[in-house]
Every structure is written in C-alpha cells, then in structure tokens.
C-alpha positions in Angstrom: -116.8 -156.4 61.6 -116.3 -157.3 57.9 -114.7 -160.2 56.7 -111.4 -159.8 55.1 -110.7 -162.3 52.2 -106.6 -162.6 51.7 -104.6 -165.3 49.7 -101.3 -166.8 50.4 -98.3 -165.7 48.5 -94.9 -164.9 48.6 -92.4 -162.2 47.8 -90.9 -163.6 44.6 -94.5 -163.1 43.5 -95.3 -159.8 44.6 -91.9 -158.5 43.0 -92.9 -160.4 39.5 -96.6 -158.1 39.7 -95.3 -155.3 41.1 -91.8 -155.2 39.1 -90.1 -153.6 41.9 -87.9 -155.8 44.7 -89.8 -156.3 47.9 -87.0 -157.0 50.2 -88.9 -155.5 53.7 -91.6 -158.5 53.7 -91.4 -161.8 55.2 -90.8 -164.6 52.5 -94.9 -165.6 53.2 -97.1 -163.1 53.1 -101.1 -162.9 52.6 -103.0 -160.1 50.1 -106.3 -158.7 50.5 -108.5 -160.2 47.5 -112.1 -160.6 47.1 -114.6 -163.6 48.3 -113.8 -165.2 44.9 -109.8 -164.9 45.6 -109.6 -162.1 43.1 -107.0 -159.6 43.9 -106.6 -156.7 42.2 -102.7 -155.7 42.3 -102.7 -152.2 41.6 -104.5 -151.9 44.6 -103.7 -154.6 47.1 -102.8 -154.9 51.0 -100.0 -156.8 52.2 -100.3 -158.7 55.4 -98.2 -160.8 57.6 -99.0 -163.5 59.4 -99.1 -162.1 63.0 -101.6 -159.5 61.6 -103.7 -161.9 60.0 -103.9 -163.8 62.9 -104.4 -160.3 65.1 -107.3 -159.4 63.0 -109.2 -162.3 63.9 -112.1 -162.2 61.0 -110.1 -163.3 58.2 -110.6 -166.2 55.5 -107.9 -167.5 53.7 -108.8 -168.8 50.1 -105.9 -170.1 48.6 
C-alpha cells in the first residue's frame, strides 16, 4: 500500500485557495500533498481526521 502524504489545514484556507465557500467541511481538514509538503491546489483531495486514521498508511507533513 502506498503512503498518503497530507498536510493539516482549515476550511478558511480552503476558501482562500479555491475561492468558493467550503461550509460542508469541518474546521480542521487534511489535504493531499507530495512527500515534500507541496500541494497542487487545483487537484488536491480533502480528508477529515477520521478518514486519515481509517486509511492507516498516512504521514502528516505539517
């Protein structure tokens, strides 16, 4: 199984990056990044804490 790299962020930062309201997300979320912590904001996937824990093979970069 491949390692999923994520960084911790909040929905306010998502709203600034995506320029849309993100009311469906909890305040703290995790977004997929590469192993260096760089996020492709146009294609990233958003995860909640429960999803990160359930997946198991995840490394939180920041």
